[in-house]
TIZA-416404 format. One record per residue: residue number from 1; z, y, x of N, C-alpha, C in turn. Coordinates in nm, 4 decimals. Layout:
REM residues N
   k       nZ       nY       nX      caZ      caY      caX       cZ       cY       cX
 NUM        Z        Y        X        Z        Y        X        Z        Y        X
...
This chain:
REM residues 219
   k       nZ       nY       nX      caZ      caY      caX       cZ       cY       cX
   1   2.2711   1.6386   1.5775   2.2688   1.5632   1.4515   2.4117   1.5407   1.4025
   2   2.4362   1.5542   1.2730   2.5665   1.5294   1.2157   2.6059   1.3845   1.2402
   3   2.7341   1.3627   1.2717   2.7810   1.2272   1.2943   2.7658   1.1466   1.1655
   4   2.7063   1.0294   1.1778   2.6815   0.9450   1.0617   2.7744   0.8248   1.0638
   5   2.8137   0.7776   0.9467   2.8961   0.6563   0.9414   2.8215   0.5402   1.0063
   6   2.8923   0.4601   1.0827   2.8316   0.3466   1.1515   2.7647   0.2515   1.0520
   7   2.8261   0.2368   0.9365   2.7703   0.1445   0.8372   2.6336   0.1908   0.7897
   8   2.6142   0.3243   0.7774   2.4850   0.3767   0.7343   2.3785   0.3509   0.8409
   9   2.4154   0.3730   0.9664   2.3212   0.3496   1.0761   2.2797   0.2030   1.0794
  10   2.3769   0.1148   1.0686   2.3477  -0.0286   1.0719   2.2614  -0.0699   0.9538
  11   2.2849  -0.0063   0.8391   2.2070  -0.0378   0.7190   2.0603   0.0010   0.7379
  12   2.0376   0.1206   0.7961   1.9016   0.1662   0.8205   1.8315   0.0751   0.9222
  13   1.9028   0.0439   1.0278   1.8467  -0.0419   1.1324   1.8128  -0.1794   1.0763
  14   1.9003  -0.2332   0.9934   1.8756  -0.3644   0.9349   1.7502  -0.3627   0.8482
  15   1.7299  -0.2544   0.7749   1.6100  -0.2444   0.6914   1.4846  -0.2438   0.7780
  16   1.4872  -0.1675   0.8868   1.3718  -0.1622   0.9767   1.3411  -0.3009   1.0326
  17   1.4441  -0.3726   1.0677   1.4235  -0.5084   1.1189   1.3687  -0.6000   1.0088
  18   1.4171  -0.5816   0.8878   1.3741  -0.6657   0.7762   1.2254  -0.6487   0.7449
  19   1.1711  -0.5284   0.7673   1.0294  -0.5071   0.7381   0.9400  -0.5423   0.8571
  20   1.0025  -0.5848   0.9664   0.9215  -0.6348   1.0764   0.9232  -0.5535   1.2039
  21   1.0034  -0.4476   1.2095   1.0160  -0.3725   1.3350   1.0981  -0.4579   1.4310
  22   1.0411  -0.4862   1.5475   1.1095  -0.5719   1.6432   1.2380  -0.5058   1.6930
  23   1.3348  -0.5877   1.7231   1.4641  -0.5359   1.7700   1.4487  -0.4497   1.8936
  24   1.3567  -0.4890   1.9825   1.3393  -0.4116   2.1060   1.2616  -0.2822   2.0840
  25   1.2130  -0.2602   1.9612   1.1403  -0.1370   1.9301   1.2242  -0.0391   1.8490
  26   1.3395  -0.0839   1.8012   1.4248   0.0008   1.7176   1.4654   0.1283   1.7905
  27   1.5062   0.1141   1.9143   1.5496   0.2307   1.9909   1.4404   0.3343   2.0042
  28   1.3176   0.2891   2.0266   1.2047   0.3809   2.0398   1.1776   0.4525   1.9082
  29   1.1941   0.3813   1.7975   1.1750   0.4422   1.6656   1.2749   0.5561   1.6467
  30   1.3985   0.5328   1.6828   1.5030   0.6335   1.6643   1.4835   0.7526   1.7574
  31   1.4317   0.7267   1.8765   1.4040   0.8361   1.9696   1.2863   0.9197   1.9208
  32   1.1811   0.8523   1.8730   1.0631   0.9228   1.8237   1.0931   1.0038   1.6998
  33   1.1802   0.9487   1.6128   1.2028   1.0146   1.4843   1.3483   0.9984   1.4403
  34   1.4392   1.0736   1.5019   1.5819   1.0627   1.4698   1.6167   1.0841   1.3221
  35   1.5410   1.1699   1.2483   1.5778   1.1920   1.1082   1.5786   1.0660   1.0222
  36   1.5166   0.9580   1.0711   1.5135   0.8356   0.9926   1.6552   0.7875   0.9605
  37   1.7501   0.8226   1.0465   1.8881   0.7794   1.0231   1.9560   0.8586   0.9117
  38   1.9042   0.9761   0.8827   1.9672   1.0619   0.7815   1.9041   1.0459   0.6440
  39   1.7866   0.9843   0.6380   1.7170   0.9701   0.5105   1.7844   0.8671   0.4204
  40   1.7705   0.8894   0.2921   1.8159   0.7909   0.1949   1.7231   0.6704   0.1992
  41   1.7802   0.5539   0.2137   1.6994   0.4325   0.2193   1.6234   0.4100   0.0897
  42   1.6895   0.4320  -0.0228   1.6280   0.4001  -0.1518   1.5459   0.5145  -0.2105
  43   1.5758   0.6387  -0.1694   1.5000   0.7516  -0.2229   1.3846   0.7945  -0.1330
  44   1.3912   0.7599  -0.0042   1.2907   0.8094   0.0895   1.2217   0.6979   0.1676
  45   1.2978   0.6222   0.2451   1.2375   0.5251   0.3371   1.1682   0.4109   0.2624
  46   1.2404   0.3475   0.1752   1.1840   0.2321   0.1034   1.0619   0.2697   0.0201
  47   1.0628   0.3824  -0.0540   0.9430   0.4198  -0.1306   0.8197   0.4408  -0.0428
  48   0.8375   0.4969   0.0784   0.7228   0.5167   0.1680   0.6690   0.3821   0.2129
  49   0.7569   0.2906   0.2480   0.7135   0.1576   0.2910   0.6380   0.0873   0.1787
  50   0.6908   0.0969   0.0573   0.6232   0.0342  -0.0577   0.4865   0.0971  -0.0802
  51   0.4779   0.2287  -0.0651   0.3497   0.2967  -0.0822   0.2485   0.2464   0.0201
  52   0.2901   0.2352   0.1458   0.1987   0.1888   0.2507   0.1503   0.0471   0.2226
  53   0.2379  -0.0352   0.1682   0.2019  -0.1741   0.1393   0.1106  -0.1859   0.0178
  54   0.1292  -0.0992  -0.0788   0.0527  -0.1093  -0.2033  -0.0694  -0.0180  -0.2021
  55  -0.0468   0.1113  -0.2052  -0.1565   0.2080  -0.2096  -0.2288   0.2219  -0.0759
  56  -0.1531   0.2065   0.0342  -0.2136   0.2238   0.1667  -0.2857   0.1016   0.2186
  57  -0.2672  -0.0118   0.1526  -0.3397  -0.1323   0.1912  -0.2886  -0.2021   0.3157
  58  -0.1743  -0.1593   0.3685  -0.1207  -0.2213   0.4894  -0.0647  -0.3593   0.4553
  59  -0.0971  -0.4585   0.5357  -0.0477  -0.5934   0.5136   0.1001  -0.6034   0.5499
  60   0.1671  -0.6962   0.4842   0.3084  -0.7183   0.5121   0.3308  -0.7487   0.6600
  61   0.2398  -0.8244   0.7182   0.2531  -0.8617   0.8599   0.2378  -0.7425   0.9542
  62   0.1770  -0.6342   0.9052   0.1488  -0.5181   0.9904   0.2460  -0.4021   0.9712
  63   0.3243  -0.4042   0.8635   0.4035  -0.2855   0.8303   0.5072  -0.2539   0.9381
  64   0.5658  -0.3557   0.9995   0.6623  -0.3301   1.1053   0.5992  -0.2611   1.2241
  65   0.4790  -0.3067   1.2608   0.4082  -0.2454   1.3731   0.3715  -0.1015   1.3414
  66   0.3284  -0.0767   1.2180   0.2889   0.0580   1.1774   0.4063   0.1548   1.1894
  67   0.5220   0.1148   1.1390   0.6399   0.2018   1.1436   0.6889   0.2191   1.2872
  68   0.6808   0.1135   1.3662   0.7251   0.1215   1.5057   0.6379   0.2190   1.5848
  69   0.5072   0.2179   1.5586   0.4157   0.3051   1.6309   0.4209   0.4495   1.5824
  70   0.4461   0.4679   1.4531   0.4469   0.6042   1.3993   0.5566   0.6192   1.2938
  71   0.6832   0.6213   1.3374   0.7940   0.6334   1.2409   0.7927   0.7644   1.1646
  72   0.7162   0.8645   1.2144   0.7069   0.9916   1.1417   0.6504   0.9724   1.0019
  73   0.5812   0.8630   0.9791   0.5294   0.8360   0.8451   0.6423   0.8316   0.7424
  74   0.7585   0.7875   0.7851   0.8720   0.7766   0.6928   0.9190   0.9128   0.6443
  75   0.8797   1.0181   0.7142   0.9177   1.1518   0.6730   0.8148   1.2197   0.5855
  76   0.7034   1.1524   0.5608   0.5952   1.2133   0.4827   0.6252   1.2132   0.3334
  77   0.5822   1.3182   0.2680   0.5890   1.3236   0.1224   0.4819   1.2324   0.0648
  78   0.5208   1.1463  -0.0251   0.4226   1.0573  -0.0873   0.3243   1.1387  -0.1714
  79   0.3759   1.2298  -0.2513   0.2901   1.3053  -0.3431   0.2022   1.4066  -0.2711
  80   0.2574   1.4741  -0.1709   0.1842   1.5851  -0.1096   0.1108   1.5491   0.0183
  81   0.1378   1.4323   0.0745   0.0710   1.3943   0.1982   0.0022   1.2576   0.1877
  82   0.0790   1.1526   0.1668   0.0229   1.0181   0.1731  -0.0781   0.9911   0.0626
  83  -0.0466   1.0301  -0.0594  -0.1405   1.0076  -0.1697  -0.2691   1.0875  -0.1494
  84  -0.2557   1.2091  -0.0979  -0.3730   1.2943  -0.0730  -0.4627   1.2305   0.0327
  85  -0.4012   1.1798   0.1390  -0.4783   1.1176   0.2467  -0.5482   0.9907   0.1992
  86  -0.4755   0.9065   0.1279  -0.5341   0.7815   0.0775  -0.6495   0.8116  -0.0172
  87  -0.6306   0.9078  -0.1045  -0.7369   0.9449  -0.1988  -0.8612   0.9913  -0.1252
  88  -0.8434   1.0673  -0.0171  -0.9584   1.1152   0.0600  -1.0332   0.9988   0.1219
  89  -0.9633   0.9091   0.1879  -1.0306   0.7971   0.2537  -1.0989   0.7052   0.1528
  90  -1.0367   0.6856   0.0382  -1.1005   0.6034  -0.0645  -1.2264   0.6706  -0.1179
  91  -1.2270   0.8049  -0.1210  -1.3442   0.8785  -0.1695  -1.4637   0.8628  -0.0753
  92  -1.4376   0.8228   0.0484  -1.5457   0.8018   0.1451  -1.6107   0.6646   0.1277
  93  -1.5528   0.5840   0.0396  -1.6071   0.4500   0.0183  -1.5351   0.3438   0.0989
  94  -1.4174   0.3770   0.1490  -1.3393   0.2814   0.2278  -1.2531   0.1993   0.1330
  95  -1.2708   0.0695   0.1367  -1.1952  -0.0181   0.0488  -1.0468  -0.0187   0.0845
  96  -0.9675  -0.0568  -0.0149  -0.8218  -0.0579  -0.0029  -0.7758  -0.1377   0.1190
  97  -0.8212  -0.2621   0.1319  -0.7742  -0.3467   0.2411  -0.8289  -0.3005   0.3758
  98  -0.9465  -0.2380   0.3742  -1.0041  -0.1850   0.4984  -0.9218  -0.0656   0.5472
  99  -0.8808   0.0195   0.4537  -0.7955   0.1326   0.4897  -0.6665   0.0823   0.5531
 100  -0.6124  -0.0252   0.4987  -0.4915  -0.0831   0.5556  -0.5113  -0.1279   0.6990
 101  -0.6269  -0.1844   0.7287  -0.6581  -0.2263   0.8658  -0.6692  -0.1042   0.9571
 102  -0.7295   0.0032   0.9058  -0.7427   0.1256   0.9850  -0.6052   0.1842   1.0179
 103  -0.5163   0.1845   0.9191  -0.3815   0.2374   0.9395  -0.3053   0.1498   1.0384
 104  -0.3250   0.0192   1.0307  -0.2589  -0.0712   1.1252  -0.3071  -0.0451   1.2675
 105  -0.4339  -0.0103   1.2828  -0.4893   0.0184   1.4151  -0.4509   0.1569   1.4654
 106  -0.4323   0.2498   1.3711  -0.4012   0.3880   1.4092  -0.3115   0.4484   1.3007
 107  -0.1807   0.4201   1.3044  -0.0881   0.4608   1.1977  -0.0847   0.6096   1.1680
 108  -0.1097   0.6938   1.2682  -0.1038   0.8388   1.2444  -0.2159   0.8872   1.1535
 109  -0.3103   0.8006   1.1223  -0.4267   0.8385   1.0416  -0.3872   0.9081   0.9117
 110  -0.2835   0.8594   0.8467  -0.2454   0.9143   0.7162  -0.1683   1.0453   0.7267
 111  -0.1362   1.0892   0.8481  -0.0628   1.2157   0.8636  -0.1547   1.3346   0.8891
 112  -0.2838   1.3107   0.9034  -0.3759   1.4212   0.9282  -0.4054   1.4961   0.7988
 113  -0.4115   1.6287   0.8086  -0.4495   1.7092   0.6934  -0.5966   1.6853   0.6622
 114  -0.6279   1.6772   0.5362  -0.7662   1.6535   0.4942  -0.8588   1.7633   0.5459
 115  -0.8079   1.8857   0.5566  -0.8894   1.9966   0.6077  -0.9319   1.9741   0.7523
 116  -0.8556   1.8943   0.8261  -0.8919   1.8600   0.9630  -0.9853   1.7394   0.9648
 117  -0.9616   1.6453   0.8761  -1.0441   1.5243   0.8703  -1.1869   1.5536   0.8260
 118  -1.2011   1.6395   0.7256  -1.3310   1.6588   0.6613  -1.4415   1.7049   0.7567
 119  -1.4226   1.8109   0.8373  -1.5319   1.8535   0.9259  -1.5685   1.7490   1.0307
 120  -1.4732   1.6720   1.0759  -1.5026   1.5668   1.1734  -1.5857   1.4567   1.1084
 121  -1.5487   1.4208   0.9866  -1.6251   1.3184   0.9160  -1.7667   1.3666   0.8878
 122  -1.7799   1.4905   0.8459  -1.9127   1.5447   0.8171  -1.9996   1.5494   0.9421
 123  -1.9396   1.5833   1.0546  -2.0147   1.5857   1.1806  -2.0594   1.4444   1.2184
 124  -1.9689   1.3487   1.2005  -2.0011   1.2091   1.2318  -2.1201   1.1591   1.1505
 125  -2.1209   1.1911   1.0225  -2.2218   1.1353   0.9319  -2.3508   1.2162   0.9307
 126  -2.3395   1.3492   0.9357  -2.4573   1.4332   0.9185  -2.5254   1.4691   1.0498
 127  -2.4469   1.4935   1.1521  -2.5042   1.5343   1.2811  -2.5251   1.4136   1.3725
 128  -2.4212   1.3329   1.3868  -2.4325   1.2150   1.4720  -2.5073   1.1019   1.4033
 129  -2.5161   1.1104   1.2715  -2.5851   1.0096   1.1888  -2.5301   0.8699   1.2189
 130  -2.3999   0.8607   1.2161  -2.3323   0.7334   1.2414  -2.2931   0.6695   1.1079
 131  -2.2948   0.5379   1.0999  -2.2542   0.4707   0.9762  -2.1030   0.4725   0.9595
 132  -2.0584   0.4538   0.8375  -1.9157   0.4504   0.8077  -1.8470   0.3399   0.8878
 133  -1.9187   0.2340   0.9155  -1.8650   0.1200   0.9911  -1.8083   0.1637   1.1260
 134  -1.8741   0.2618   1.1898  -1.8273   0.3081   1.3202  -1.6885   0.3701   1.3097
 135  -1.6653   0.4440   1.2019  -1.5356   0.5074   1.1805  -1.4288   0.4031   1.1500
 136  -1.4654   0.3032   1.0714  -1.3718   0.1970   1.0379  -1.3290   0.1211   1.1632
 137  -1.4230   0.1008   1.2542  -1.3927   0.0301   1.3782  -1.3081   0.1142   1.4731
 138  -1.3197   0.2472   1.4630  -1.2478   0.3350   1.5562  -1.1889   0.4543   1.4821
 139  -1.0839   0.4312   1.4000  -1.0234   0.5415   1.3237  -0.9607   0.6476   1.4121
 140  -0.9316   0.6133   1.5380  -0.8741   0.7101   1.6308  -0.9721   0.8248   1.6591
 141  -1.0948   0.8100   1.6128  -1.1946   0.9176   1.6213  -1.1352   1.0491   1.5725
 142  -1.0534   1.0420   1.4656  -0.9980   1.1630   1.4060  -0.8948   1.2311   1.4949
 143  -0.8483   1.1643   1.5992  -0.7460   1.2234   1.6849  -0.8051   1.3165   1.7901
 144  -0.9385   1.3174   1.8022  -1.0018   1.3990   1.9054  -1.0495   1.5327   1.8491
 145  -1.0432   1.6346   1.9330  -1.0869   1.7684   1.8935  -1.2382   1.7699   1.8711
 146  -1.2795   1.8257   1.7590  -1.4223   1.8354   1.7300  -1.4924   1.9258   1.8302
 147  -1.4340   2.0410   1.8575  -1.4981   2.1398   1.9450  -1.4892   2.1022   2.0930
 148  -1.3767   2.0437   2.1319  -1.3531   2.0205   2.2747  -1.3949   1.8819   2.3233
 149  -1.4086   1.7860   2.2328  -1.4388   1.6505   2.2782  -1.5585   1.5899   2.2054
 150  -1.5551   1.5889   2.0731  -1.6582   1.5179   1.9980  -1.7956   1.5830   2.0135
 151  -1.8041   1.7120   1.9839  -1.9332   1.7809   1.9905  -1.9949   1.7798   2.1309
 152  -1.9217   1.8225   2.2338  -1.9844   1.8262   2.3665  -2.0276   1.6894   2.4172
 153  -1.9497   1.5865   2.3896  -1.9887   1.4540   2.4382  -2.1078   1.3990   2.3593
 154  -2.1100   1.4270   2.2308  -2.2268   1.3839   2.1525  -2.3520   1.4553   2.2006
 155  -2.3410   1.5840   2.2270  -2.4567   1.6602   2.2746  -2.5062   1.6080   2.4094
 156  -2.4139   1.5618   2.4927  -2.4530   1.5028   2.6208  -2.5324   1.3744   2.5988
 157  -2.4881   1.2926   2.5043  -2.5601   1.1688   2.4745  -2.7004   1.1988   2.4223
 158  -2.7108   1.2978   2.3349  -2.8409   1.3350   2.2795  -2.9338   1.3848   2.3901
 159  -2.8810   1.4691   2.4761  -2.9625   1.5255   2.5842  -3.0141   1.4179   2.6783
 160  -2.9376   1.3102   2.6922  -2.9772   1.2024   2.7836  -3.0427   1.0841   2.7105
 161  -3.0615   1.0994   2.5782  -3.1278   0.9963   2.4975  -3.0588   0.8597   2.5089
 162  -2.9280   0.8606   2.4986  -2.8530   0.7354   2.5012  -2.7534   0.7330   2.3859
 163  -2.7017   0.6151   2.3592  -2.6058   0.5982   2.2515  -2.4897   0.5127   2.3009
 164  -2.3729   0.5354   2.2483  -2.2536   0.4592   2.2841  -2.1680   0.4397   2.1605
 165  -2.0859   0.3371   2.1640  -1.9851   0.3232   2.0605  -1.8888   0.4414   2.0688
 166  -1.8289   0.4757   1.9546  -1.7379   0.5901   1.9520  -1.6248   0.5752   2.0531
 167  -1.5695   0.4569   2.0629  -1.4596   0.4345   2.1568  -1.5034   0.4666   2.2993
 168  -1.6229   0.4225   2.3341  -1.6728   0.4414   2.4700  -1.7105   0.5871   2.4942
 169  -1.7543   0.6528   2.3879  -1.7952   0.7928   2.3988  -1.6759   0.8871   2.4145
 170  -1.5645   0.8568   2.3486  -1.4552   0.9533   2.3394  -1.3377   0.9281   2.4326
 171  -1.3163   0.8043   2.4729  -1.2007   0.7771   2.5581  -1.2287   0.8130   2.7033
 172  -1.1228   0.8304   2.7781  -1.1353   0.8560   2.9211  -1.1545   1.0032   2.9544
 173  -1.1441   1.0319   3.0828  -1.1602   1.1687   3.1318  -1.3069   1.2096   3.1295
 174  -1.3318   1.3374   3.1525  -1.4702   1.3855   3.1586  -1.5451   1.3193   3.2743
 175  -1.4747   1.2931   3.3836  -1.5382   1.2278   3.4975  -1.5788   1.0853   3.4631
 176  -1.4924   1.0134   3.3937  -1.5241   0.8759   3.3534  -1.6402   0.8743   3.2552
 177  -1.6404   0.9704   3.1640  -1.7501   0.9788   3.0682  -1.8819   1.0070   3.1397
 178  -1.8801   1.0969   3.2365  -2.0007   1.1301   3.3115  -2.0542   1.0068   3.3840
 179  -1.9645   0.9248   3.4363  -2.0066   0.8023   3.5046  -2.0718   0.7056   3.4066
 180  -2.0158   0.6945   3.2869  -2.0732   0.6054   3.1862  -2.2126   0.6515   3.1470
 181  -2.2271   0.7818   3.1307  -2.3576   0.8375   3.0945  -2.4591   0.8080   3.2047
 182  -2.4211   0.8309   3.3285  -2.5121   0.8078   3.4398  -2.5541   0.6607   3.4483
 183  -2.4588   0.5709   3.4282  -2.4890   0.4282   3.4312  -2.5849   0.3903   3.3189
 184  -2.5626   0.4487   3.2005  -2.6499   0.4187   3.0873  -2.7904   0.4725   3.1106
 185  -2.8020   0.5913   3.1689  -2.9323   0.6499   3.1996  -3.0072   0.5622   3.3005
 186  -2.9366   0.5149   3.4005  -3.0001   0.4300   3.5022  -3.0442   0.2967   3.4429
 187  -2.9642   0.2393   3.3552  -3.0029   0.1141   3.2899  -3.1281   0.1329   3.2056
 188  -3.1315   0.2457   3.1322  -3.2489   0.2709   3.0495  -3.3734   0.2887   3.1360
 189  -3.3585   0.3581   3.2487  -3.4722   0.3806   3.3372  -3.5261   0.2478   3.3911
 190  -3.4359   0.1551   3.4272  -3.4791   0.0250   3.4766  -3.5500  -0.0531   3.3681
 191  -3.4971  -0.0433   3.2459  -3.5587  -0.1155   3.1337  -3.6974  -0.0610   3.1047
 192  -3.7092   0.0718   3.1015  -3.8384   0.1333   3.0718  -3.9412   0.1051   3.1821
 193  -3.8913   0.0816   3.3039  -3.9815   0.0510   3.4149  -4.0160  -0.0974   3.4196
 194  -3.9575  -0.1725   3.3265  -3.9863  -0.3145   3.3211  -3.9138  -0.3952   3.4260
 195  -3.8070  -0.3384   3.4822  -3.7343  -0.4058   3.5890  -3.6018  -0.4654   3.5426
 196  -3.5802  -0.4615   3.4169  -3.4538  -0.5158   3.3677  -3.4601  -0.5339   3.2185
 197  -3.3522  -0.5794   3.1626  -3.3421  -0.5964   3.0183  -3.2406  -0.4982   2.9656
 198  -3.2538  -0.4685   2.8373  -3.1582  -0.3765   2.7759  -3.0196  -0.4387   2.7793
 199  -2.9206  -0.3586   2.8136  -2.7838  -0.4067   2.8227  -2.6964  -0.3337   2.7220
 200  -2.5991  -0.4056   2.6703  -2.5038  -0.3447   2.5790  -2.3886  -0.2875   2.6587
 201  -2.3570  -0.1635   2.6339  -2.2450  -0.1017   2.7044  -2.1162  -0.1655   2.6566
 202  -2.0337  -0.2162   2.7490  -1.9093  -0.2824   2.7083  -1.8115  -0.1843   2.6478
 203  -1.7167  -0.2399   2.5727  -1.6134  -0.1558   2.5117  -1.5260  -0.0927   2.6177
 204  -1.4855   0.0298   2.5885  -1.3909   0.0969   2.6778  -1.2518   0.0432   2.6506
 205  -1.1628   0.0507   2.7488  -1.0251   0.0074   2.7269  -0.9553   0.0996   2.6296
 206  -0.8440   0.0516   2.5743  -0.7656   0.1345   2.4829  -0.7230   0.2622   2.5540
 207  -0.7362   0.3735   2.4833  -0.6940   0.5010   2.5412  -0.5463   0.5222   2.5201
 208  -0.4876   0.6022   2.6049  -0.3484   0.6402   2.5859  -0.3438   0.7674   2.5041
 209  -0.2301   0.7930   2.4400  -0.2188   0.9108   2.3553  -0.2384   1.0386   2.4352
 210  -0.2076   1.0344   2.5652  -0.2193   1.1544   2.6466  -0.3636   1.1994   2.6622
 211  -0.4583   1.1088   2.6391  -0.5984   1.1430   2.6575  -0.6553   1.2151   2.5359
 212  -0.5803   1.2189   2.4284  -0.6322   1.2713   2.3046  -0.5798   1.4104   2.2752
 213  -0.6532   1.4802   2.1908  -0.6043   1.6055   2.1355  -0.5672   1.5761   1.9909
 214  -0.4407   1.5522   1.9684  -0.3994   1.5086   1.8362  -0.3692   1.6273   1.7464
 215  -0.4061   1.6145   1.6215  -0.3825   1.7204   1.5249  -0.3123   1.6647   1.4014
 216  -0.2427   1.5522   1.4210  -0.1698   1.4936   1.3099  -0.0553   1.5866   1.2718
 217  -0.0360   1.6018   1.1438   0.0665   1.6945   1.0959   0.2032   1.6279   1.0943
 218   0.3048   1.7073   1.1184   0.4413   1.6609   1.0982   0.4692   1.6707   0.9488
 219   0.5018   1.5582   0.8886   0.5157   1.5555   0.7424   0.6409   1.6297   0.6961
């Protein structure tokens, strides 16, 4: 990277802190996305932040967390990436403030190409027959491969006549998923035999990024 004036670096860092990026997270932001130091604050960084706050529906209290988790957003084109993504999600019937909550929960959401999002959404709604609410609750759904994770696990649930929340269905290793399926099958068998009551499958723990097949685009 070209040597930058210290004053420019400090100016960029101060802006990140001003929007809510914690001081102890600044270093991670710079490691994840070094180009942030070379961008124009007023022509690039600030306009993206304003877009996320206004068009993206992200709350002021959440914007620092969003940038800290996915600083690559600052490199996205507003016209060719962010506006296209927001328009797509709004076309699904997702309200402005709800989209902001989804982005706060999964900041990389706005970096996915619509061509990747669309078949996953169609599978969710048409094949899995899941309500939009399920997607709103678990936007990280889009980070999983349709062919390698979503389809095979859904087919397993169908074959065993059980249902799970998306988070519980998609997170974890194949071995962990198999255990969840087996436990659910056994619970259903006990219920059908009149030896127990129907139980709600608890939420799975937060997944790590390593467990996912991410297809978010570099802006």
